[in-house]
C-alpha positions as CSV (number, residue, x, y, z in Angstrom):
1,M,0.0,-0.2,0.0
2,S,1.3,3.5,-1.1
3,S,2.6,5.4,1.7
4,E,1.6,9.3,0.1
5,L,-1.5,9.9,-2.0
6,D,-1.9,12.4,-4.8
7,G,-4.2,13.5,-7.1
8,P,-5.7,16.2,-9.2
9,R,-6.4,20.1,-7.6
10,L,-8.5,22.9,-8.1
11,A,-7.2,26.0,-6.8
12,P,-10.2,28.9,-5.8
13,A,-12.1,30.0,-8.3
14,N,-12.0,33.6,-7.6
15,G,-8.1,33.4,-7.7
16,G,-7.5,34.0,-4.2
17,P,-6.1,32.0,-1.3
18,A,-8.4,28.9,-0.1
19,D,-10.7,29.8,2.9
20,R,-12.1,26.3,2.7
21,L,-11.0,22.5,1.6
22,V,-13.5,20.2,-0.4
23,V,-11.8,16.7,0.0
24,L,-13.6,14.3,-2.9
25,V,-13.0,10.9,-2.4
26,H,-13.6,8.0,-5.4
27,G,-15.2,5.2,-5.7
28,Y,-13.9,1.6,-6.1
29,G,-11.7,1.3,-9.5
30,A,-12.0,4.9,-10.3
31,D,-9.5,7.8,-9.7
32,G,-9.2,11.8,-8.3
33,N,-10.2,12.4,-12.1
34,D,-13.4,10.7,-11.5
35,L,-14.4,13.2,-8.8
36,I,-12.4,16.2,-9.5
37,A,-15.4,17.3,-12.5
38,L,-17.6,18.2,-8.8
39,G,-15.4,20.6,-7.9
40,N,-15.7,22.2,-11.7
41,H,-19.2,22.1,-11.1
42,W,-19.5,23.7,-7.7
43,R,-16.8,26.4,-8.1
44,T,-19.3,29.0,-9.0
45,L,-21.1,28.1,-5.7
46,M,-18.0,28.3,-3.7
47,P,-15.5,30.7,-5.2
48,S,-13.0,30.6,-2.5
49,A,-12.9,26.8,-2.0
50,A,-10.0,24.4,-2.8
51,F,-10.7,20.8,-4.1
52,V,-8.4,18.0,-4.4
53,A,-9.3,14.4,-5.2
54,P,-7.0,11.8,-4.5
55,N,-6.2,8.5,-6.0
56,G,-6.9,6.0,-3.5
57,P,-3.6,3.7,-1.9
58,Q,-3.7,0.7,-4.1
59,R,-4.0,-0.2,-7.7
60,C,-7.6,-1.7,-8.2
61,D,-8.2,-5.4,-7.6
62,G,-11.4,-5.4,-10.6
63,N,-10.0,-2.8,-12.6
64,P,-6.0,-1.8,-12.6
65,M,-6.5,1.3,-14.9
66,G,-7.9,2.7,-11.3
67,Y,-7.7,2.7,-7.9
68,Q,-9.4,1.2,-4.5
69,W,-9.2,2.0,-1.1
70,F,-9.2,-1.1,-0.3
71,P,-9.9,-4.5,-1.6
72,I,-13.6,-5.7,-1.8
73,T,-14.5,-9.4,-2.5
74,R,-17.8,-8.9,-0.8
75,L,-20.2,-6.8,1.2
76,D,-19.1,-8.5,4.4
77,P,-19.5,-6.3,7.6
78,V,-16.1,-7.4,9.1
79,E,-13.8,-7.2,6.2
80,L,-15.3,-3.4,5.4
81,L,-14.5,-2.3,8.3
82,K,-11.0,-3.7,8.4
83,G,-10.7,-2.1,4.8
84,V,-12.0,1.3,6.0
85,E,-9.5,1.0,9.0
86,S,-6.7,0.2,7.1
87,A,-6.9,2.9,4.6
88,A,-8.0,5.7,7.0
89,P,-4.8,6.7,7.9
90,L,-3.4,7.5,4.8
91,L,-6.8,9.4,4.1
92,D,-6.1,11.6,7.6
93,A,-2.5,12.1,6.8
94,F,-3.7,13.4,3.2
95,I,-6.4,15.7,4.5
96,D,-4.0,17.2,7.0
97,Q,-1.2,18.0,4.2
98,E,-3.7,19.7,2.2
99,L,-5.4,21.8,4.8
100,E,-1.5,23.0,6.1
101,A,-0.8,23.8,2.3
102,N,-3.9,26.4,2.0
103,G,-3.1,27.3,5.6
104,L,-6.6,25.7,7.0
105,D,-7.4,24.3,10.1
106,G,-9.5,21.0,10.2
107,S,-12.6,23.3,11.0
108,R,-12.8,24.5,7.1
109,L,-12.9,20.9,5.5
110,A,-16.0,19.2,3.7
111,L,-15.8,15.5,2.6
112,V,-17.5,14.5,-0.1
113,G,-17.4,10.7,-1.0
114,F,-18.6,8.2,-3.7
115,S,-19.2,4.3,-3.2
116,Q,-16.2,3.5,-1.7
117,G,-15.5,6.7,-1.4
118,T,-18.4,7.6,0.7
119,M,-17.6,4.6,3.0
120,M,-14.0,6.1,3.7
121,S,-15.8,9.8,4.3
122,L,-17.8,8.8,7.0
123,H,-15.5,6.7,8.5
124,V,-12.7,9.6,8.7
125,G,-14.8,12.5,9.0
126,T,-16.7,11.6,11.9
127,R,-13.6,10.8,13.5
128,R,-11.2,14.0,13.4
129,V,-11.4,16.9,15.8
130,P,-12.2,18.9,14.7
131,G,-14.5,17.5,12.4
132,P,-15.4,18.7,9.4
133,V,-18.5,21.1,8.4
134,G,-20.4,18.0,6.6
135,I,-19.8,15.0,4.4
136,L,-21.6,14.6,1.6
137,G,-21.9,10.6,0.4
138,Y,-23.2,9.5,-2.7
139,S,-24.4,6.0,-3.8
140,G,-22.5,4.7,-0.8
141,A,-23.1,2.8,2.8
142,L,-22.1,3.3,6.4
143,V,-19.6,1.0,7.8
144,A,-19.4,-0.3,11.9
145,P,-22.5,1.6,13.0
146,E,-22.4,0.0,16.2
147,K,-19.2,2.1,16.1
148,L,-21.1,5.8,16.2
149,A,-21.9,6.0,19.7
150,D,-18.0,6.6,20.5
151,V,-16.9,8.9,17.4
152,P,-16.2,12.2,18.5
153,S,-17.2,14.5,16.0
154,R,-21.2,14.6,14.1
155,P,-20.8,16.9,11.2
156,P,-23.6,17.6,9.3
157,V,-24.5,14.8,6.7
158,M,-26.3,14.3,3.4
159,L,-26.7,11.1,1.7
160,I,-27.8,10.9,-2.4
161,H,-28.9,7.3,-3.6
162,G,-30.3,6.2,-6.8
163,D,-32.8,3.8,-6.7
164,A,-32.2,2.1,-9.2
165,D,-28.4,1.1,-8.2
166,D,-27.5,-2.6,-8.8
167,M,-24.0,-2.1,-7.0
168,L,-24.9,-0.8,-3.7
169,P,-29.0,-0.7,-3.5
170,I,-31.0,2.0,-1.8
171,Q,-31.2,0.1,1.7
172,A,-27.8,0.9,1.9
173,M,-28.8,4.6,1.9
174,H,-32.0,3.7,4.3
175,A,-29.9,1.9,6.7
176,A,-27.1,4.6,6.9
177,A,-29.5,7.4,7.7
178,G,-31.5,5.6,10.0
179,A,-28.2,4.3,12.3
180,L,-26.7,8.1,11.8
181,G,-30.2,9.6,13.3
182,D,-29.8,7.4,16.0
183,A,-26.5,8.5,16.9
184,D,-27.6,12.3,17.3
185,F,-26.5,13.2,13.8
186,A,-28.3,16.1,11.9
187,V,-28.7,14.0,8.7
188,R,-30.5,14.4,5.2
189,W,-31.5,12.3,2.4
190,H,-32.4,11.7,-1.0
191,V,-33.8,9.5,-3.9
192,A,-32.2,10.0,-7.4
193,R,-35.7,8.3,-8.8
194,G,-34.7,6.4,-11.7
195,V,-30.9,6.7,-11.1
196,G,-28.2,3.7,-10.8
197,H,-24.7,3.7,-9.2
198,G,-24.2,7.5,-10.7
199,I,-25.2,11.0,-10.1
200,D,-27.7,12.9,-12.1
201,P,-27.9,16.8,-12.2
202,E,-30.4,16.9,-9.5
203,G,-27.8,15.4,-7.0
204,L,-25.0,17.2,-8.0
205,E,-27.2,20.6,-7.3
206,L,-28.6,19.4,-4.1
207,G,-25.1,18.3,-2.9
208,G,-23.2,21.2,-3.8
209,R,-26.1,23.8,-2.6
210,F,-25.6,21.1,1.3
211,I,-21.5,21.6,0.6
212,A,-21.9,25.7,0.3
213,D,-24.4,25.9,3.5
214,C,-22.7,23.9,6.0
215,F,-19.8,26.3,5.2
216,A,-22.1,29.4,5.3
């Protein structure tokens, strides 16, 4: 497993120094280029934000052209927990480096994940102190909901998921939202009608506004 992460970045659209950082965490088999496009869409909403989308630490077992945060052979809770715990220190360290490079502290951070990246964002974001201003998760799942009682941070969370997702079924979103709500998180969710394992224009707009509102 690589010890250092890197990936594409977008400087603030207003040409000034960043006053907030949005870290975009890609899904299994993808890479940072797959999600940095979200930053391009949201730059007008958040012109003073820096965006970065790190590549996962491993080449993907199922797609050698892409990356993974950890191997997935099946959606087994024990395997998923082992995976997020193994990759979390690398993502955490990368976030710290990016915050420092932009002269920001952890209170000026938002996390956005897709699929496996949502698992990572929910795991890492709830364990950072200070926590991020918000976590946005597309087409993902919550790993180890039973551990939420012990996490130090409870940032607002928004989950967006397609009801035609055949990779991670919509039930994963409902389970995550229920567990987060039970653990006293402010959580909202949106079902993308007719959408598979992806992000539609409505989900893109809703997610961007959620992150912008969290910073506001």
